[in-house]
Backbone as CSV, one residue per row, in Angstrom:
resi,resn,N_x,N_y,N_z,CA_x,CA_y,CA_z,C_x,C_y,C_z
1,UNK,60.027,129.421,60.858,59.648,128.021,60.796,58.566,127.808,59.743
2,UNK,57.539,128.644,59.789,56.434,128.501,58.850,56.903,128.730,57.415
3,UNK,57.793,129.711,57.231,58.321,129.999,55.906,59.116,128.813,55.370
4,UNK,59.879,128.169,56.247,60.670,127.003,55.842,59.758,125.864,55.385
5,UNK,58.691,125.617,56.108,57.736,124.562,55.743,57.083,124.903,54.405
6,UNK,56.696,126.161,54.235,56.082,126.608,52.991,57.041,126.437,51.818
7,UNK,58.308,126.803,52.035,59.311,126.681,50.978,59.501,125.217,50.588
8,UNK,59.578,124.347,51.568,59.735,122.914,51.272,58.505,122.364,50.555
9,UNK,57.339,122.785,50.973,56.116,122.334,50.316,56.083,122.802,48.870
10,UNK,56.479,124.058,48.642,56.538,124.589,47.285,57.539,123.798,46.452
11,UNK,58.697,123.520,47.034,59.723,122.739,46.341,59.215,121.356,45.977
12,UNK,58.558,120.717,46.922,58.019,119.380,46.666,56.959,119.424,45.565
13,UNK,56.148,120.461,45.558,55.113,120.595,44.530,55.737,120.783,43.153
14,UNK,56.782,121.606,43.075,57.448,121.831,41.787,58.086,120.542,41.294
15,UNK,58.758,119.811,42.185,59.363,118.538,41.795,58.289,117.574,41.309
16,UNK,57.193,117.487,42.047,56.105,116.590,41.653,55.572,116.959,40.278
17,UNK,55.401,118.249,40.030,54.912,118.683,38.722,55.895,118.325,37.621
18,UNK,57.171,118.545,37.881,58.195,118.219,36.872,58.208,116.726,36.582
19,UNK,58.202,115.919,37.633,58.256,114.469,37.462,56.989,113.961,36.792
20,UNK,55.838,114.370,37.303,54.582,113.916,36.716,54.414,114.439,35.298
21,UNK,54.760,115.685,35.076,54.620,116.264,33.741,55.469,115.543,32.722
22,UNK,56.709,115.251,33.062,57.565,114.560,32.106,57.121,113.116,31.933
23,UNK,56.647,112.473,33.013,56.177,111.091,32.899,54.950,111.006,32.007
24,UNK,54.021,111.925,32.198,52.817,111.935,31.364,53.201,112.209,29.915
25,UNK,54.125,113.133,29.727,54.570,113.446,28.365,55.176,112.242,27.684
26,UNK,56.014,111.500,28.399,56.617,110.317,27.807,55.545,109.268,27.525
27,UNK,54.634,109.082,28.451,53.589,108.084,28.260,52.703,108.422,27.071
28,UNK,52.412,109.720,26.897,51.575,110.130,25.781,52.366,110.197,24.490
29,UNK,53.688,110.199,24.593,54.508,110.272,23.402,54.810,111.688,22.965
30,UNK,54.570,112.679,23.794,54.884,114.038,23.380,55.923,114.660,24.294
31,UNK,56.559,113.824,25.110,57.618,114.319,25.982,58.938,114.402,25.248
32,UNK,59.895,114.993,25.877,61.198,115.121,25.272,61.979,113.867,25.595
33,UNK,62.545,113.239,24.629,63.357,112.073,24.900,63.396,111.153,23.716
34,UNK,64.096,110.061,23.871,64.333,109.166,22.756,63.096,108.472,22.213
35,UNK,62.012,108.424,22.984,60.806,107.768,22.485,60.057,108.635,21.498
36,UNK,60.428,109.877,21.398,59.728,110.798,20.511,59.892,110.344,19.078
37,UNK,58.893,110.635,18.257,58.832,110.122,16.908,59.773,110.728,15.912
38,UNK,61.048,110.704,16.154,62.014,111.081,15.140,62.783,109.828,14.779
39,UNK,63.485,109.855,13.700,64.211,108.674,13.282,63.349,107.880,12.331
40,UNK,63.675,106.625,12.142,62.984,105.826,11.135,61.577,105.435,11.570
41,UNK,61.296,105.368,12.864,59.948,105.031,13.324,59.209,106.323,13.604
42,UNK,58.711,106.927,12.565,58.152,108.264,12.657,56.843,108.350,13.399
43,UNK,56.659,109.435,14.057,55.417,109.805,14.723,54.927,108.701,15.647
44,UNK,55.867,108.101,16.350,55.565,107.053,17.319,54.654,105.993,16.757
45,UNK,55.169,105.106,16.013,54.358,104.037,15.484,55.084,103.347,14.371
46,UNK,54.359,103.002,13.336,54.979,102.265,12.248,56.050,103.099,11.569
47,UNK,56.919,102.403,10.851,57.977,103.103,10.145,57.424,104.009,9.058
48,UNK,58.259,104.922,8.650,57.867,105.890,7.634,57.448,105.193,6.341
49,UNK,58.077,104.057,6.033,57.744,103.359,4.792,56.283,102.889,4.782
50,UNK,55.772,102.518,5.967,54.362,102.111,6.037,53.445,103.300,5.764
51,UNK,53.787,104.463,6.330,53.026,105.678,6.051,53.114,106.017,4.565
52,UNK,54.301,105.906,4.020,54.523,106.267,2.623,53.648,105.419,1.707
53,UNK,53.599,104.137,1.982,52.788,103.231,1.166,51.309,103.568,1.290
54,UNK,50.862,103.755,2.525,49.447,104.063,2.790,49.032,105.385,2.137
55,UNK,49.931,106.362,2.163,49.611,107.687,1.639,49.904,107.830,0.155
56,UNK,50.620,106.887,-0.419,50.976,106.983,-1.826,52.033,108.062,-2.084
57,UNK,53.025,108.160,-1.201,54.069,109.171,-1.364,55.050,108.756,-2.460
58,UNK,55.472,109.715,-3.240,56.492,109.446,-4.249,57.840,109.293,-3.557
59,UNK,58.796,108.707,-4.256,60.147,108.551,-3.705,60.765,109.923,-3.406
60,UNK,60.471,110.901,-4.263,61.014,112.249,-4.080,60.494,112.883,-2.791
61,UNK,59.185,112.791,-2.576,58.581,113.361,-1.368,59.084,112.615,-0.135
62,UNK,59.177,111.307,-0.240,59.674,110.500,0.875,61.104,110.917,1.229
63,UNK,61.938,111.139,0.228,63.318,111.577,0.466,63.338,112.952,1.132
64,UNK,62.450,113.853,0.716,62.379,115.188,1.329,61.952,115.087,2.796
65,UNK,60.991,114.232,3.062,60.511,114.046,4.433,61.638,113.501,5.315
66,UNK,62.352,112.524,4.806,63.472,111.967,5.573,64.524,113.027,5.854
67,UNK,64.777,113.878,4.874,65.768,114.946,5.045,65.315,115.927,6.127
68,UNK,64.039,116.313,6.102,63.481,117.234,7.097,63.575,116.615,8.491
69,UNK,63.198,115.358,8.610,63.210,114.690,9.905,64.629,114.539,10.448
70,UNK,65.563,114.219,9.569,66.954,114.076,9.987,67.487,115.415,10.506
71,UNK,67.207,116.484,9.764,67.661,117.814,10.175,67.029,118.206,11.515
72,UNK,65.771,117.873,11.691,65.082,118.182,12.939,65.707,117.417,14.098
73,UNK,65.921,116.145,13.882,66.519,115.306,14.926,67.913,115.814,15.288
74,UNK,68.726,116.089,14.272,70.090,116.568,14.513,70.085,117.934,15.197
75,UNK,69.136,118.783,14.810,69.056,120.125,15.390,68.549,120.152,16.816
76,UNK,67.862,119.110,17.232,67.287,119.120,18.580,68.191,118.453,19.613
77,UNK,69.267,117.842,19.187,70.149,117.146,20.130,70.667,118.098,21.200
78,UNK,71.216,119.245,20.785,71.753,120.207,21.750,70.661,120.758,22.662
79,UNK,69.496,121.002,22.091,68.389,121.538,22.878,67.929,120.520,23.928
80,UNK,67.867,119.260,23.557,67.483,118.215,24.514,68.507,118.106,25.639
81,UNK,69.774,118.249,25.274,70.829,118.200,26.280,70.702,119.386,27.246
82,UNK,70.464,120.566,26.692,70.271,121.761,27.531,69.097,121.575,28.483
83,UNK,68.015,121.013,27.961,66.822,120.783,28.775,67.121,119.813,29.906
84,UNK,67.832,118.753,29.610,68.174,117.777,30.640,69.045,118.415,31.730
85,UNK,70.008,119.225,31.320,70.853,119.923,32.291,70.019,120.870,33.147
86,UNK,69.097,121.598,32.523,68.249,122.537,33.260,67.360,121.801,34.261
87,UNK,66.833,120.655,33.866,66.018,119.852,34.787,66.854,119.366,35.964
88,UNK,68.078,118.938,35.676,68.964,118.479,36.757,69.282,119.620,37.720
89,UNK,69.515,120.802,37.176,69.794,121.962,38.026,68.593,122.274,38.915
90,UNK,67.399,122.212,38.335,66.183,122.446,39.118,66.064,121.411,40.232
91,UNK,66.313,120.158,39.899,66.262,119.094,40.897,67.261,119.374,42.027
92,UNK,68.483,119.771,41.645,69.507,120.080,42.649,69.070,121.232,43.546
93,UNK,68.498,122.257,42.945,68.021,123.396,43.743,66.968,122.953,44.749
94,UNK,66.071,122.104,44.309,64.976,121.673,45.173,65.432,120.724,46.276
95,UNK,66.574,120.090,46.084,67.089,119.177,47.100,67.869,119.909,48.189
96,UNK,68.133,121.195,48.009,68.818,121.975,49.040,67.947,122.054,50.290
97,UNK,68.591,122.241,51.433,67.845,122.358,52.696,66.869,123.526,52.679
98,UNK,67.338,124.664,52.186,66.494,125.858,52.119,66.584,126.461,50.720
99,UNK,65.869,125.881,49.774,65.954,126.418,48.410,65.392,127.834,48.336
100,UNK,66.112,128.691,47.615,65.620,130.054,47.431,64.512,130.032,46.378
101,UNK,63.388,130.575,46.727,62.235,130.582,45.824,62.582,131.244,44.497
102,UNK,63.291,132.365,44.544,63.612,133.076,43.307,64.478,132.219,42.381
103,UNK,65.429,131.482,42.953,66.295,130.621,42.140,65.502,129.467,41.536
104,UNK,64.622,128.872,42.338,63.796,127.753,41.859,62.873,128.225,40.732
105,UNK,62.216,129.352,40.965,61.284,129.861,39.951,62.018,130.268,38.675
106,UNK,63.178,130.845,38.818,63.979,131.230,37.656,64.370,129.993,36.848
107,UNK,64.792,128.956,37.557,65.180,127.715,36.861,63.966,127.041,36.239
108,UNK,62.826,127.110,36.918,61.595,126.547,36.352,61.233,127.270,35.059
109,UNK,61.433,128.583,35.018,61.198,129.355,33.791,62.124,128.892,32.672
110,UNK,63.370,128.635,33.031,64.342,128.174,32.034,63.916,126.823,31.457
111,UNK,63.507,125.902,32.341,63.040,124.583,31.897,61.832,124.748,30.974
112,UNK,60.883,125.568,31.385,59.687,125.797,30.572,60.021,126.396,29.217
113,UNK,60.955,127.337,29.194,61.361,127.950,27.935,61.998,126.948,26.988
114,UNK,62.838,126.073,27.534,63.479,125.044,26.699,62.450,124.038,26.184
115,UNK,61.493,123.672,27.033,60.427,122.762,26.593,59.627,123.391,25.454
116,UNK,59.351,124.681,25.573,58.609,125.392,24.531,59.402,125.436,23.236
117,UNK,60.702,125.724,23.333,61.541,125.748,22.127,61.552,124.396,21.437
118,UNK,61.643,123.323,22.214,61.655,121.975,21.650,60.316,121.647,20.991
119,UNK,59.235,122.019,21.656,57.897,121.764,21.093,57.702,122.549,19.797
120,UNK,58.167,123.797,19.762,58.050,124.609,18.549,58.878,124.019,17.414
121,UNK,60.037,123.486,17.732,60.867,122.846,16.701,60.136,121.647,16.113
122,UNK,59.469,120.873,16.965,58.697,119.716,16.470,57.531,120.179,15.597
123,UNK,56.884,121.245,16.017,55.767,121.777,15.228,56.245,122.290,13.877
124,UNK,57.412,122.958,13.857,57.969,123.418,12.576,58.218,122.245,11.636
125,UNK,58.762,121.182,12.186,59.020,119.981,11.388,57.715,119.430,10.831
126,UNK,56.715,119.332,11.692,55.418,118.822,11.268,54.832,119.686,10.146
127,UNK,54.937,121.004,10.297,54.387,121.913,9.284,55.158,121.812,7.964
128,UNK,56.481,121.645,8.051,57.278,121.484,6.830,56.867,120.224,6.080
129,UNK,56.677,119.156,6.820,56.260,117.893,6.191,54.845,118.027,5.650
130,UNK,53.991,118.673,6.403,52.597,118.858,5.985,52.505,119.576,4.635
131,UNK,53.418,120.536,4.403,53.430,121.274,3.136,53.732,120.371,1.947
132,UNK,54.424,119.265,2.188,54.791,118.355,1.100,53.633,117.442,0.695
133,UNK,52.638,117.321,1.566,51.521,116.416,1.311,50.395,117.129,0.566
134,UNK,49.710,116.362,-0.242,48.527,116.900,-0.913,47.395,116.946,0.109
135,UNK,46.338,117.707,-0.153,45.202,117.723,0.786,44.648,116.315,1.044
136,UNK,44.605,115.481,0.018,44.096,114.114,0.190,45.022,113.305,1.101
137,UNK,46.318,113.490,0.926,47.277,112.763,1.760,47.188,113.220,3.213
138,UNK,46.945,114.507,3.425,46.792,115.011,4.793,45.592,114.358,5.464
139,UNK,44.492,114.257,4.739,43.278,113.628,5.281,43.568,112.155,5.598
140,UNK,44.193,111.454,4.654,44.530,110.043,4.877,45.449,109.880,6.081
141,UNK,46.398,110.777,6.202,47.347,110.683,7.304,46.639,110.860,8.646
142,UNK,45.741,111.837,8.742,44.979,112.023,9.985,44.149,110.784,10.294
143,UNK,43.513,110.210,9.280,42.715,108.993,9.486,43.600,107.844,9.936
144,UNK,44.761,107.737,9.319,45.716,106.694,9.659,46.138,106.818,11.133
145,UNK,46.448,108.036,11.565,46.847,108.260,12.959,45.699,107.925,13.905
146,UNK,44.484,108.294,13.541,43.320,107.987,14.399,43.132,106.484,14.550
147,UNK,43.273,105.759,13.435,43.132,104.294,13.500,44.193,103.695,14.412
148,UNK,45.427,104.148,14.267,46.517,103.625,15.092,46.289,103.980,16.558
149,UNK,45.834,105.193,16.820,45.558,105.634,18.183,44.434,104.789,18.772
150,UNK,43.417,104.495,17.979,42.284,103.696,18.440,42.689,102.291,18.823
151,UNK,43.625,101.707,18.085,44.093,100.352,18.384,44.821,100.297,19.715
152,UNK,45.415,101.400,20.102,46.149,101.449,21.359,45.250,101.883,22.504
153,UNK,43.978,102.165,22.221,43.048,102.584,23.258,43.344,103.969,23.797
154,UNK,43.881,104.819,22.947,44.277,106.155,23.390,43.355,107.206,22.800
155,UNK,42.109,107.049,22.959,41.183,108.034,22.434,41.340,109.348,23.174
156,UNK,41.258,110.437,22.440,41.379,111.752,23.061,40.026,112.456,23.091
157,UNK,39.009,111.682,23.162,37.678,112.285,23.223,37.136,112.521,21.834
158,UNK,35.973,113.169,21.769,35.354,113.402,20.466,36.235,114.275,19.597
159,UNK,36.324,113.899,18.323,37.108,114.670,17.358,36.178,115.609,16.639
160,UNK,36.643,116.834,16.466,35.815,117.784,15.735,35.930,117.473,14.249
161,UNK,34.909,117.734,13.523,34.901,117.473,12.096,35.703,118.474,11.295
162,UNK,36.114,119.592,11.895,36.775,120.646,11.148,38.276,120.594,11.183
163,UNK,38.869,119.412,11.348,40.316,119.332,11.410,40.963,119.580,10.102
C-alpha cells in the first residue's frame, strides 16, 4: 500500500515537473514549440529585417543568416516530433494505475535527452550566426535584445559586464 502511494506521488511529481517545465519554457520563449524564434520572426520578437537594419547587415550576410535559420528549422522538425511523442509516452506511463518506476525514469531520460539535443541544435544555429557578425554587430545585437527584453518587463537580473 505504501509503495503504491509513493509510486503515485512520484508519478504526479514527474508530471507536474514536465507540465510546469514546458509551460515555463514556452512563457520564457526557450521551450520547444512553434513560438520559438525560428522563421521570419527571429529570436522571438521583431522580424529579421528589423535586426538587419539596426545592425547594418549586408544583403549577403542577411541571406546567409536566413539560410542557416531555414536549415535549423527544417532540421529540428523531426526532433520536435520525437520529443512530443516521448512526452506523450511519459504521460501515458504516468496515467497507468501502477506505473513502473524504471519505465517512467527511462522515459524521462529519453525526454531529457531529446530536449538537450534540441537545445544544442539551437545553440549551434546561434553560434553559426554569431560567426557572421562583426564584434560591433554582436555588441549591438546584445544591446538590442536587452532593450526589447526591458520593454516586455522580462529582466533577468543584473547583467555582467563581461558578456
